[in-house]
N, C-alpha and C positions, 0 to 999 in steps of 0.2 A: 276291633277284630277285622271288620270289613276293610278298613284302611290297610291293615297289614297284609291281608290276602291280595288286595289290589297291587300292593308293592311287589309281592312275590310274583304275581302274574306278569307285571310289567318287567321285572328282572328277567324272568324266563324268556319273554318276548325279545328283550334286548339281547340276551345271549344268542337266541335263535337268529336274530338279525345280523349280529356281529359274525356268527359262524357262517351264515349264508354269504355275507359280504366277503369274508376271508376266502371261502370256497370259490366264490365268483372270481376273486382276484387271482387265486392260484390257478383256476381253470384258464382264465384269459392269459396269465403269464405263460403257461405251457403252450397255449395256442400261438403266442407271439414269439416263442423260441424257434428260430429257423436259421438255415444257412443262407446268407445273403449273396455270397459270391464264392467261386472257386478259381484259384489261379495256379498255373504251372510256374513254380519259382525257378526250377532248374531241371536239366536233363543230363544224366550221367551216361553218355553213350557207351563208354568202355564197359561199365557194369550193368547196362540196360536197366537203370533205375530212374524214377522220376520223383521229384520233391514237389509236394502239393500243399497249398495253404487254403483252408476253408474258413471264411470269415463268418462270425456268428452274431446275430442280433437277439435281444431278449435277455432277461435276467436268469442266470444259471448259477448253480452251486456245484460243489465238488461231486455230487452224485451224478452229474451229467458228463458224458463222454462222447467223442466223435468216433464213428465207425466207418470203415471202408471195406466193402466186400465185393468179390468177383463171382460169388456163388459157390466157391469152394473154400477159399481162405478169407479170414476176417482179421482186419488190422484195427487197432484202437489208438486213440490219441487223447490226451488230456486237453481241456479247454483252458487257455491262458491268454489273458489280455484280449479276449474276444475272438480268438482264432484257434484253430487246430492245425498242427503240422504233421504231414505224413511223408514217409520215405517208402516208396512202393515199387515193386517190379513192374515193368511196362506192360500194362493191359488196362482194360476198362473196368471201372468200379462204380457201384452205388455208394454214395457218401451221405451220412445222416447223423443225427444226434439221438442219443437214447439214455434213459434212466430206467429205474426199476418199474415205473408206472407210466412211462412216456416214450414215444418214438416219433421223431419228426418226419416230415416228408423226405423221401429219398431223392437225391439229385444225381443224375448220371453224369459221370466225369466227361464223357465224350460229347455231351451237349454243351459243355462250358468251355472246353479248350479244343484247339485244333487236333484232329485225330492223327495227322502226320507230324511227328515230332522232328524227324530228320529225313532229308532226301538229298542224294547226290549221285550224279552219273559217275561211273567208274573211271572215265577218261574224258579229257577235254577235246580230243580229236581222234577220229577213226578213219582208217583207209580201207576202201573196198575195191575189189575188182568188179568189172561189169558182170552182172548176173550172180554175184556172190551174195549169199544170205547169212546174216549173223543175228544172234539175239542181243537185245539191248541190255547192257549190264548196268545195274545201279545198286546202291545201298540205301536202305530206308529203315526207319523205326516208326511204327504206328501203334496206336492204342487198339485199333480194330483192324482186321484183315481188309486191306484196301486195294482196289483195282485201279492201277494208274493208266492213264490214256495218253498215248504219244502221237505227235503230229510232225510232219516234215514241212520245212519251209518251201520245198520245191519237189512236188510229186513226180516231176519228169526226170529228176536226178536220183532221188532216193524214195522208195515206196515203203510205207509203214503198214504192217499187218499185225495187229496185236502187239506183242513184244519182239517182233522180228522186223528187220529192215533189209531191203534188197537194193543193191546198186543197179540202176537202170542205164545211165549214160554218164559220160565223162562230165565232171563238174563238181560243184560244191553245194551243200545244203546243211541246214541245222535241224537237229532233232530236239524237240522240247516236250515236256510233260504239260498237259493242258492247264493244270492248276498250280504247278510249282514254278518258281522263278529260276528254272535251271535249263540249260541247253548244252549240246555239244556239237562240234563241227564234224561233218562227214565229207571226205574227199573221195570221189569215185574216179579211178584212173585205169587206163589201159596198159600201164607199165607192168602190172602184175596180173596173175591169173588166179582163179579160184584154187585153193589148195587141193591138189589131186595127185595120186600116184598111178603110174601106168608103166607097163612093160615096154612101151614104145619110147624111144629116145626123143627128147626135145631137140630142137635145132641148136647146133653148137654156137656158142657166143661169138659173134663177129668182132673184129677189132673196131673200136670206137663206135659201138652200137648206140650210144646215148649221148645227148648233148650234156653240157655241164649242168644245166638246170634239171634235166631228167635224172642225172646221176645223183644230184643233191636231193631230189625228191625221193629217190629210192633209198638213200641213206636214212632219210627222215621216216619213211615207212618202216624200214627194218627196226630202227630204234623204238618207234612207237609200239610195234608188235612185241618187242622184248619187254618194254616197260609195262605194257598192259598184262603180259603174262607174269611178270615179276622179275625185276632186275636182281641179279645175283641169287637166282633160284634155279631149281631143276627146270621149271616151266620156261624160264627165260632162255636157257641153253637150248631147249627144244624149239622155242620160237625161232631162234637164229637158224638152227639146222633145218627146220621145216620150211623156213622162208626160202633158203637157197635151193632146196631140192623140190619143193612143191609149188611155190608161188612165183619165184623168179622165172621170167619167160624163157630164158635160155639155159643151156647146159654149160656150166663152167668147165673148161677143159681140164683133163689130167695133165700135170706137168711134173716130171721128175725134178726134185729139188736140186739146186746147185749149191746149197749151203744153208746155214741157219744163223740167226742172231745169237750171239753168245749168251748163254743162260748163266747168270751170276748167282750160283747157289753153292756154297761151300760144302753142303751136306751131300751133294750129288757127285758121283764118280762118273763123269761123262766121257772119259776116254778121249778119242780123237774126233768126236762128233762135230767139233767146230773147226774143221780144216779150212772151210771157207766161211767167212762171216757175211751172210747175204740175207737181204730182206726182199720179199716180193717176187721170188722166183720159185714157184711150187709151194710157197708158204707166204702168209701175209700177216704182219704183226700190228695191224692197226684196226680200229673200229670202222665199220662201214664196208662198202664194196669198192674194189679196186677198178674203177670204171672211168675215171676222168683225169685230165692232165694235172689238176691240182694235187691229186693223189700221187701221181708220178713224182712230183716235186718233193713229196715227203720221204721218198726213198733215199737214204743216205749211204747205204752199203749194198752194192750190186756186183754181180760177176758178168752176166751176159746181158743184163737189162740196163736201165729199167724199162719195163713195158707193162702196160695195164693188162688185165685179164682179156684174153682173146687176141691180143696182139703178139706177133711172133718174136721169139728170141731163140738163140742157138741151143739145141738139145745136146746134152753130153752123154746120154745113155745109149747103149746099144741093145735094143730089144726089137729086132726086125719083125718078130712074130706079132707084135702089137703095133707095128708101123713106126717105131722109133729108131732112127738111123743117127748114129753119132755124128754131130756136126751139122745136121739138118735144122732148118728153121721150123720151129713148132710153136703153136699158140700157148701163151703163158696161162697158168691156172693154179690149181692146188693138188698136192698129193694127199694121201689118206690121212696122215696125222696133221698135215697142214689144214685140212678141212675141219677136223675135230677140234683142234686148238683154236682155229678161227671162230668156231661156234661158241666155244667156252669163253674166249676173250671178249667177244661181242656181248655176251651175257654178263660181263663184269668180273670174270675170274682171271687169275694169272696162273695157268697150268704149267708154265714152262714149255719147252719145245725141244725135246731130245729124242723123239722117235716113237714108233708104234709098237715095236715088238717087246718080247720079254727077255731080251738079251741079258744074261747074268753079269756081263761085264760093264753094264751101265745102269745107273740109278735114275730115278725121276723120269721114267718114260710114261707114256699114256697109261700103260698097264699098272703103274704104281700110284695112280691118282685115287683109286678106291680099293675095295676088297676084290682081289683077283682070284676067281674061282673057276673050276672046270665046268663047262657047259654039258649038261646031260638032261635026259627026259625028266628025271625027278626034280631038278632045279626049275625047269619050265613049269611043271605042275604045282610047285610050291607057292607060286605067287610072289616070290622075292624079287624077280626081275621086273623092272619098271621101264617105261619109255624114258629115255634120257640116260640110261646105263650104256656103257660102252661094250662092244663085242669084238672079239679078236681071234685071229689065227696068226701064227708067227710071222712077223713082218708086216702085218696089216691091222689097222684099227678102224672102227666105224661106230656109229651111234644108232641105237634103237630109237625110232621116232614114232612107232605105232605098234600096238599089240591087239590083234583081233582073233582071240582063240576060237570064238564061235565059228568063224569062217576060215580057220586054219591059215591065217595070214600074219606074217611078221614083216614090218616095214623097216628097212635098214638104210640109213643115209650114209653113203660112202663114196669115196673117190678111188678109182682103179684105172689102170691103163687099158685093160681089156673090156671095161664097160664104157670106155671113152669119156670119162669125166665124172663130175659130181652128180650123183643120181640117187633117187629113192628107189631101192630095189625091193621086190616083193618075194618073200620066201614062204614056203610051207614049213611046218614044223620039221618034217623029215629033211628038207633041203637045208634048213638052218642048222640042224644037228650034223648033217654031212659036211657042211661048209666051215662052220666056226667051231673053235675048240674051247674058248674061254669067254667069260663075262667079267666086266669090271663093275661091281655094284657101287653106285656113286652117292649113296645117302650121306656118308660122312663128308664127302667133298662139297656137295651142294648145300648141306645144312637145312635148307628149307625147300619145300616143293613149289611154293607160289601157287598160281592158278593152274595147277597141273591137270592135264587130261591124258588119258591113255592113248586116245586117238585125237586127231585134230578136228573132227567133226562133232 
């Protein structure tokens, strides 16, 4: 009897021991389950998603899962082959393992991978006038809100203040971010001015005002500004028009056209618009500025020229009230539709070139490029009119390059004989309504806005 009782006691003790041992094993197994490493496997920039792999150590069963939480949303992943795979919207997460009776230590994602997923400056080169200030433009994707720090390679040429750079003196410098392996070049030049509009006239462009090297640089500046704004966009067309009226140092003369390049479009009833087939006389059918001898060599069809902008050719118009005497030598430049179509062509569009007005006998005029509507106070208030739209009265076309309703200012880039060339004119709302009769709404023509701004500042 005693022996049997002893065996019972020993059996009970053995069961207790085995249970304790099993409990100890289970307890320590849970304590050994943890995330050993977290890796960013890929970044989908277009959809702003990250793919993350969390590697697991320890013995796990189907009851364990991985969790990622940002405090608001929680995502789960099964554990397979010792790892968890997550596809997550870009932000920071706590990642951990959990079962019904166990939660592992939480690992903060931003402590394991670089918080900056992607960084790139918006352009490789930027041109500044002396004293001009611009914001540094860049694209980035980060897990956390990140303050980037920018430095200049030459503080005497370009000064950095937070996200703003200022051109100080003629020269070149590089702007870089202190931690990212990225930089862009800044060229500060006195060939352009800060963009500004004034009622005072700029100096008229002289003949041969620039060397070939300077003219080439001006073409590069123009192209860069258009590309930064958006090639073949509304903003690109605005960049071209704003450049010639606000940043170019001189005023391009008004010149009455002596003819036009033939516009080959069978859908257009152009009448006798092509009496003379002429390029570069009141109109200019090439990209860039007509400022150097190599550009003169590109002209294959002329009547009174060729001669670059600012250089004199024979005038055929009789407008003595504006100083135009038939047969007199006058500086070459652009007429109203010549300026508008030059701006559109430099932005990557092919508008054709058959005139400014709404002459019912001709199709494919500038007024046919978009939705041609009457200008009135209701339309101005509607918000439908945007910078980059065209504005018109019979026989004249111009481009709206700035809208400042708060200060009752409308900026119109136009070329007219009685304003002595290509200028950015400033109108009040009343003056605008008293002067212009129609607007050409250009959304369908441009298709895209690009880096559009209502004003240039």
